[in-house]
N, C-alpha and C positions, 0 to 999 in steps of 0.2 A: 886393177882388181883389188889391190890392197886397200885403195880408198873406198871402194864399194863395201869391202868387208868391215872397215871401220865405221862407215855410216850405218851399215846394217846393225852392228853391235850397239852403236849409240841409240838407234831407233828402238832396238829391243830393250835396252836398259831404260830408256825413257818410258816405253810402254809398261815395263815392269814397275817403275816408280809410280806411274799413273795408277796402275792396278792396285799397288800397295796403298797409295794414298786414298784411293776410292774405298778400299776395304777398311782402312784405318778410320776414316771419318764418316762412313756411311750411316752409322748409328749414333753418332755423337750428338748429344742433346743441344738444344738451342738455349743459350744463356738467358734469353728473355723469360723462360719458364720459371725463373727464380724471382720474378717480380712480385709474385704473391706467395712465395714460399715461406713457410715457418717451420722451424725444426720441431721435432716431437718435444712437447713440454708437459710436465706433470701439472695436475690440478693442485691448487693450494686451498686449504680449508681454514677458515677463520671463525673465531667466536664473535659474538655481537660487538665486543669492544675492540676488535682488531687483533686479538691474540692469535698467533698461528697455532693451530691445534693438530694439523695433519697435512699429508700430501698423498696423492695417488699418481702412480706412474713408475715405469721401469727405470727411466733415466731422470735423475734429479736435475731439472733445468728450470730456472726462473727467467722467463723471457723479459728482457728489459729493452724497450725501444731506444733507439739512438738519441732521441730528444731528451731522454731521462738518464742517459749514461753520463756520469761525472767526467768532466774533461780530463782529469788526471788519470782516470782509469784507461781511457783510450790512448793517452800519451804514453803510459807505461808499456802497453802492448806495441805501439808503433815504435817506441825506442828499442824494444827487444827484437821485434820481428820485421819491421818494414818502415824505416824512418821516412822514406821517400814516397809513401803510399799515395799522398794527395797530389803528387806531381808526375808519376809514371803512368803509362797507359795500360797497365796490367802486367807488364814484364819489366823488371828493373835491370836494364842492361849492365849498369855499373855493378849492381849487386851480383849478377850472374858472373861477371868478370872476376870479381873478388873471390867468389866461391870457387871458380875454376882454378885460380891461382893457389888458393888454399888446398885444393884437392890434389895438387901436385905433391905437396908435402904430406898430405894424408895418405896418398898412395905409398910413399916411401916409408911412412911410419905404420902402415897397416891399419889406419883408422878409417871409419866410415866416411863416405863422401858427403859434403854439404850440397844441398840442392839449390840454394839461392832463390828459393820460391818466395814470391811476394804474397801478401795477404790475399790478394785476388786469386792467385794460383792455388793457395791453400783452400779457399772456398770452393773453387772448381773441383779440386781433388776430393775434398771431404764430402761434398754434397752431390756431385754428379759423376764422379769416377770411382775407381777402386784404388787399392794401395800397392798394386804390383809395381816393381821397380824395373821398368823397361824403357827403351828409347821411345817406343810407340806411345806409351802412356804419358811420357814427358812431353811429347809433341802435342798430344791431345790437350794436356794441361795448359800449355802455352797458348794454343789457338782458342781454347774455351775461355781463358782469362781475358783475351782480347774481346771476345764476344760479350762477356759479362760487363766489361768496361763500357761497351757501346750500348748495352741494354739497361743498365742500372746506375743510379748515382753512386758516387763514392760512399756516401753516408750509409746507404742501404747495404752495400757490400760489407762495410765494416760492422754494421749491426748484425748481419748474418754470421759473420766470423765470431764476434764476441759472444753470441748466444749459442753457438753450436760447438765450439772447440771443447775437447775433453781436457780437463785440468786435474785429473786425479781425485782421490777421496770421494769417488762416486759422484763427481760433479761435472755436469755439462753446462758450459757457459759461465760467464763471470758472476752472474747473480747467484747461482747455486754455490759456486766456489766460495764466495764471500761468506755465505751463510754457513756452509759446512766446515770451512777452515776456522773461521773467526766468530761465527754466530752474529754477524752484522749484515746490514744492508750495504750496498755499494757506497752510498754517500756518507757512511760512518767509518770507512776504512782510513787508516793513517797512511802516510806516504810509504812507510816501511811495509805495511801489509799489502797495499795495492801493487807495489813493485814486486813483491814476492809472487803475486798472482801472474804478473807479466813475465816472470821467469819460468813459469811452468810449461808452456807449450812445447819446448824442446825435449821434454821428458819428465812428466809429473812424478813418476816413481823414483827417478834419479835425484829428485830434489825434495822428497818428503822429509820434513823436519824430524819426525819420529825415528827415522832410520838413516838419514843422510843430512844431518843438521848443518855441518860445516859447509858442504857443497851447496845447500839451500841458501845459506847466508851469503856465501861468495857470489852465487848467481844473482841473488837479490841486489846486492851491492853493485854488481856490474850494471844491472838495469837502472839503478839510481844514477850511476855515473853516466850512462847514455842519456838519461833525461837531463842531466846537468849540461852535457855537451850541446844538447839541442836547445838549451835555454829555457826549458820548461820548469825547472826548479832552481832556487838559489843555492849558492854554495853552503851557507851555514845550515840551511834546512837539510840539504843532502847529506852533509857530514854527520849531523845529529841522527838522521834516520839510519845511516850505515852502522851506527854504534848500538842501535837498539837490538834487544834479544828477539828471537823469532819463536813465538809461543802460539800453538794452535790448539783447538779443542781435541780432547782425547779420542773422539770418534765422530764421524758425520752424524748429524742429528736431523731428523725430519721435522721435529718441532720440540720446543723447550717444554711445552705443557704436556704432561703425561697422564693426567687424571681422566681423560675422556675417551679411552680406547673403545669402549662399547658404543659411545655416541658417534665417534668418527667412523667406525665400521658400519653403523646403520646409515649414516649419511652417504657412505660410498654406495650401498645397495640402492638407495633412493636416487642418487645422482645418476647411477648407471641406467635406471629405468627412464630417466629423462633424456640422457644423451648417449646411451649405449657405450661402446668402448672409446668414444671420443673423450670421455672423462679422463682417460689415461694419456692422451696425446695432444689435446688441443689447448692446453694452458688455461683452463677455466679458473676463475676466482670464485670460490663458494663461500658465501657469507651465511653462517648458521645462526640459530637462535640461542646458542649456549651461553650461559653466564658462568665464566670460569670460577668465580668465587663460590657460587652455589654448587657447582659441579664438584669442587674439592670437598666441600662440606658433605655433599651427598655420598661420595665414595667413602669418606671416613666414617660417616654415621652408619652406613650399611655394613662395612667391614667390621667395625667395632661391635655392632649389634649382633651379627652372626657369630662372632667370636664369643660374645657373652652367652648366647644361647648354647653354643657348643660346650662351653665351660660348665654350664648347668648339668650337662649330661655325661660328665666324667672324663677322666684321662684315659686315652686309648692305648697308651704305652709308647715306648721308644720306637723309632722307625728302623733301627738297626742296632747291632751290638758288635764291638770290636775290642781287641786287647788294649789295655791302657799302657801306652808306651810314650816315649818322648818324641816319636816321629809318627804320630797318629793322624796328622792332617791329611796326608795323601790317601790313606785307606778310607778315611771318612768321606772325602770328596768322591772317591770311587763308589762308595756305598750309596751316596746321594744320587749319583748318575744312574743307578739301577732302579731308583724309585719311580713309580708311575708319576706322570706329570702332575696329576691332581693332588699328590701328597707333598710336593716340594714347596719350599718357602716361596710365597708370592713375591714377584718383583715389586709390587705395590707396598711391601713392607721391607724397605731397604735396611732397616735396623735389625732385622732378624738374621741370625747367623747360626752355624752349626756349633753345638756344644757337646762336650764329652763328659759324662758323669764319671768322676774319679772314685767316689765311694758311695755307699748306700746312704750316707748322711746328707748327700746332696751337694758335695763339693763338685765344681764344674770348671772345665777349661773351655775357653771360647777360641774359635779358629783364628780370630784376629790377634791372638797372643794373650788376651786377657784371661784372668782366672778369678774365682771367688766361690760363691755359694748360691743355691737356688733360694729365692725369697720364701720365708716361712709359710705363708698361706698357700703358695704354689706347691711347696713340698707336701703339705698336708693334703692338698687336692689330689696330687698324684698318688700318694700313699693310700688314699681312700679306695683306690681301685687296684691298678696294676703295679703301682709303686715304681721306684727307680733303683737300678743296680749298677755296679761298676761296669764301665764299658758301653753303657747305653749312649746312643747318638740321638740327640734331641735338638729342637730349635729353641734358641734363647735370645733375649734382648736385654741389654744392660739397663737396669732400672736406676740404680745409683752406683757409685764406685764400688766394684767388687760384689754387687748384689744383682742377680739375674732373674728375670721373669721367664717362666716356662711357657713355651708357645706351642700351639697345636693348630694345624690347618683344619678348618671346619669341613665336615661333610655336607652340612646343610647349605642351602643357597637362597637367593632371593633377588629382589630388584627394588629400585626406587625411581619414581618418575615425578618431576616437578614441572607444572605447566602454568602459563599465564592464562587465567580464565577468560580474559577479554579478547585474546587474539589466537589462542591455541599454540602459542610458541612454547616449545619444550625448552625450559630453562636449564634443566639438569636431568640426566638419565644415567643410571648405573644398572647394567644388565646382569650382574652377578657379583660374587665375592671377589673374584680376581680374573681379569681378562687373560693374564699370563697363564692361568691354570685351565681356563675354559672359555672358549670364544662364543659359546651359546648365549644369546641375549634373551634373558628371561623377561625383560620388559616388553619386548615386541614379538617374541617367538613362542613363549610359553602359553599354553592354553590350560587354564586351571579353574576349578570351581570357585566362585567368589564368596560362597556362604552368604552371611547376612549383609555383606557390603552391597548386595543388589537391592536390598529392601527400600532404600530411599526412592528408587524409581517406581516401585509398586505404590508407595504412598503418594508420589507425585501424580500418577495416573488417577488414583482415587480422589485426590483433591481437585483434579481437573473435572471430575464428574459431580456427583451429588454430595460428596462429603466435605466437611469443613473442619478446621482445627478443633471445634467444640464437639464433634461427633464422638459417640461412645461405641465401642466394639467389644464383644464378649471374648474374654480370654478364657475360654472353656474348651473341653474336649471336642474333637471333631474327627470324623472318619468319612472317607469317600473312596470311590473307585479310582485307582491309580492308572497311569498310562499303560502299565503292563497288564491291566485287567484284574489286578489283585487289590484287596482292601488296603488303603493307605491311611495310617493314623499318625500324623505328625505330633511332635512333642516339643515342649519348651526345653531349653538348655537346663533350667533349674529343676525340671521335673515337677512343676507346680502349676496352679491355675490362680489367676487373680480376679476373675469375674469381669464385670463391666468396667472398662477403662477407656479414657480418652485416647484417641489415636496417637497423640503426642507421646504418651507413655509407652505405647506399643513400639514406637521407633526408638525412643530413648533407651528402653530396656531390652530391645531386640526380641520382642515376644513373637515366636513363630506362629502360635495359634491365632493371634490377632491378625497377623499378616495374611495367613491363609484365608481366614474368614472375610477379611477386607477384599481380597482378590476375588473371592467367591461372590460377594455382593456386586462388585464392579463387573465381573465377567473375565474369564481368563484370556479371551482373545483381545479385548481392548488393552489388557495389562501387557501381554507379550508384544503386541504391536507398538505400544507406547515405548517400551524398553528399546525396541529396535529403532524407533524414530529418534530416540534420545542419543543414538550413536554408540550404545554399549556394545552391540554386536550386529551382524548383518541379518541373522534370522534366529528365531527362537521357537521351539515347539510349544504348542498350546497345552502344556501340562502343568498342573498345579505345583509340582515340586520345583519348577523353575523359579517361583517367587521366593523360595528359600535358598536359592543359589545353587541349584543342581546342574545348571548349564555350565558352559566353559567360556571364559573371557581371557583377554590378555591385559596385563596391568596398564599398558600404554593407553588403550582405549577406555578402560574403566575409569582410570584417573581423569582423563580429559572429560568424560561424560559428566563428572561431578561439577564441571564448570557452569552448567546451566543453573545450578542453585546459587551461584555467586554473581553471575553477570546479567541476571534478569530473564533467564529462560532462553538464551540463544545457544544453538549448537555450533560451536566453533570447530574449525578443522585443525586437528593437531598436526604440527609440522616441525621439522628440524632444520629445513633449509629456508632461509628468508629470501635470498636473492643469489643469482648466478650471473657473473659477467664473463664475457669472452676476453681474450688476451688484450684487446684494444679498449676494454672498459665499457663495452656496450652491454646493457642489461638484456640477457636472453631468457631469463626466468625470474618471476617474482611471485611469491606466495600470496601476497595481499593483492587480490584482484579488484579491489575497489577503485573506482575512477574518481580522481580529484575533480571537484567542480571548477568551472572556468576561473573562479576567483583565485585559484592556486597560481595561475600564470599571469595574473594582473599585478601591477605594481601595488605594493602594500600602502594603503592610505592611512594607516595609523588607527583604524577603527577595528571592527571585529574581524578576526582571522577566519579563513575558510573552515567549514566543519564537515568532517567525513561521517558517514553513517557508521554505526557500530558494526563490527564484523559478525558474521554468522546469521543463520536463519532462525527465526523465532519458532521454537518447538514447545514452549510452555509459557503460559500466562505469567507475566512478571510477578503478580501477587502470589500465584501458586508457587513459583520458584522461591519466593521469600518465605512462604509458609513452611516449605520443606527445610530451607536454610535455618529457620528459627528452631525447628524440631531437632535438626542436627547439632545446633549449638547446645541444645538440651542434652544431647548424648554426652557432651563433655562436662556440662554443668551438673548433671544428675544421673547419668547413665553409664554405659559400658566403657566410655572413654574418659571417665572422671579423673584418671591420673594426669591427663594433660591440662587440667584446670590450673595446676601449679605454675604454668607458663605465664598466666596473667594476661593473655592476649585474646581478643575476640576471635573465636574460631569455632568451627563445627567439624563433624566427621562421623565416621561409622566404622565399627569393627566388623570383622568377618572371620568365621571359623567354619570348617567343613567337617563332615563325618570322620570319625576316628582321628581328628586333629591333623588331617593331611595338609591343609593349607591355612595360613594365618594372614589376615589382611588388616590394614587400617588405611582408609582414604579420608583425608581431611583437608581443611583449607582455612586460610585467612581471607581478608578482603582483597588480597593481591596475589595469592599463590595457592594452587591446588597441588597436593602431594599425595601420592599413593605408595604404600609399602607392601610388598608381598614377601612371605617367608615360606619355604617349603623345600623338600628334597626333590631332586631331579627324577627319582624313580617313583615319586608320589607316595612314599611310605609315610607312616605316622610320625609327627613331630614329638609325640609323647603326651601322656595324660596332662590335661589342663594347660597345654601350650596353645592358648587361644590367641585371637587377634590382639586382645588387650595385653597379653603377656609377651608374645613373641614379636609382634609387628609394631605396636604402639610405641614402645621405648625408642625404637629406631626413628620413627616419625618425630617424636618429641626432641630427640637429640638434634636432628636436622633443623627442625623449626626453631629451636632455641637459638642456634647459631645464625640461621638465616634472618631472624628478626632482631638480633642484637643491635642496639643503637638506633633502631628505626622508630619513628613516631607511630603511635597506636592509631590504626585506622578502623573506623566502624564500618559495618556493612551498609550498603545503600538500601534504603527502605523505600518501596514504591509509594509515591505521594497520594495516589488515588485509592489506597487501601483504607479500610476501616479498622482501627485498632481498639481493642477492648481487653480489659483484664478478666481473664477466665481462670478460676482456681488459683488466683494469685500470680498468674503469668500473663504477660501481654501477648495477645494473639492477633494476627492480621487476617482480615476477611475481605473477600471481594464484595463490593457494594451490593447490598440486597441479600447477602447470605449470612450476615451477622445475626446472632441470637436476638430474639425479641424480648424486651423487658417486661416482666410481670411484677407488679407492685407487691411488696411484702405486707402482711397484715400489721396494722399498727397496734400499739399498746399504750399504757399510760406513760411509758418512757420513750414513746416515738417509734419509728420504724426499726425493725430488727434487720440490720444490714446483712448479717451472715445467713439469712434465710432467703435472700433475694434469689430468684431463679430466672433463667433465660430459656426460651423454648427454641429448639432447633427444628425448623419445619421439615427438614428432610427425614426420611425413614431410617435414621441412623442412631437410634438409641434414646430418643425422647428428651425430656427436660434435663438441663445441665445446671448444677449448682455453681454460682459465682461467688467467690469470696475475695476479700482484699488480699494483697500480697503478704501481709503480716500473718494471715491466718492459714496455717498449713492444712492441707487436706488430710482426712483421717486415713490411717494405714489400711490398705485393702485386706480382705480376708483371703486366706489360702485354702485350696482344696487339694486333696491327694491326687497324684498323677496316676495314669494308667500306663502299663508297659507299652512302649512304642519306639519307633526309630525316627530320627529326624536329621535335618541339617540345621545348623544354628550359627 
């Protein structure tokens, strides 16, 4: 009976073990599913020159294939974690035995047990299991490690480990850790640095140099010693590396380049439309159109220009006031913390700091310990309005030793967009004064009236019809029924009338009445449809006020639309993303959809290289595009943009100002770059009397263009070869063949022909004969007539 009882107990125990095993392993994953596994990897965003400008993702991970992993990096982790990795079958029996022996002493000393886990076991635990510390989980780990070894090659297991492991400092994987700790790629790490990374898996927070430097150095040196024992480094090199200091970056950095926040944010929105949330997890490499040098120039030009505008409109006073004491710094920082975000010093101005006014005379203390006085002209600026008094908290920046500039965060805002007119590549984009103060991108999201900056497109439509550069249009009073059913009587900005004028002068001087009359002759529907076709906006009401800029556009599209006047009439698609590659380098998106001819794949024979068609669809005759280009060059030579003439570069452009001076624009270009600047308040309030596009926006454009073109050779605009060029009123004009004025011989006298009386007849119903004079002979000044009371956009 006793034997039966024993056998029954054994059977029951065996059955219980079988049930437990079945329960334990019934849902255990198959290791083969890791064959195509990739850990969550953030997208990395690069400028056109390879500069890292941003990352998208919750976990900072840079996926590095095993084939590109430096040998010494793998050796550092093998030395620290699993020296027998390439010889065991998933479980290192000798390693487990050593761990068990050590655990006896750990038990006696009250220390945490060592697991003796191989790298394969760690991969199994981290990717397929949980972190519970039970016998059952450990058994699963061992069995799953064996399955992994049977399913995947050693190299792939090691690749998974090195790209997934958390190494502190918000770093997942060795690639991200190298960048976050040292600002380097893996192949740039020294022996000391890569050994430190190898020391981290046991407990990243326990070996952070900023808090546990001695422990970090000791653990690093132990790793180097293990590499020496394995024969992976020489003794002299190992000893030298052990003597090195351990210096890391003060904080993890997503990117070293910090001037493109608006650009990077907009790229994120567009990348998400392409790839949904995979942009945060699948390790895409996003190559953008950004030129970092131009972007830095753009940000600085816009910030400086908005600060200059703000200064013109007076000092608004200190942002707080506290008692003047020797321990004022803490109270000052507390006062700053209570400020609305929009009033705080922008992070883009790192030289700004808190200042405490000591006396009404302008003596100031800086929070960095410096002291001195406010610069004389800044003191006068402040005293002209609210003044300064003791205890005032202000922002200052040191100008020269002991002399401080008084700083004020502008309320006004704006944007700057720079685009390559031949491809639509956005080379630079700044969506506001400061991304740290406002994330709203005014370049792509703001819809504002463009004022007269819309006029070139009206003239382009007219020149596409019956008008030529020699046509005359009356700059006289006009009234008509408006879209609201009321009488509409537009007016020129100058409140005057110039009479019959060539359409060139209408655009150069931004004459509203000529523009309206021109649109009236062409027809409002062809004009509005033409503006839509040019890509300025998607739809436009057939109302005459639209031709003076009463509609709403965003700076991004308006700026790009000016490209048609530079590139020969092609509408190019503006874009910020050039190309996207997946984690393996395969191109999964490309902005340039042109197909390279078969010659691209053939061996180069030393003769002519393959030629790609220009980008974009033709929406304007190349001659017409150049006619408008020439007129816009005249805007700078003789018109509302004349201030830019001082740059001495072939360029064209157009100012824009809206009713009540609510928005100021300047969109202009060289033969290589189109740049648009918008200035306005976010609440669309007035910029102030006489704050026109020429006053508020053009100086920002000039500042940027001056720096962007510094040191570059001067490039002339491309002129269409099949155009007819004639001198009209002393200026060269381009005509489509057959539309040029017809020569009428001048009467002769005893002294021969009278050249200045020669006339040309324009056959179109656009103003009749046109007087043609040599360039040396200036046209007579036009007569002015009194204006009538009216309202307008200008």
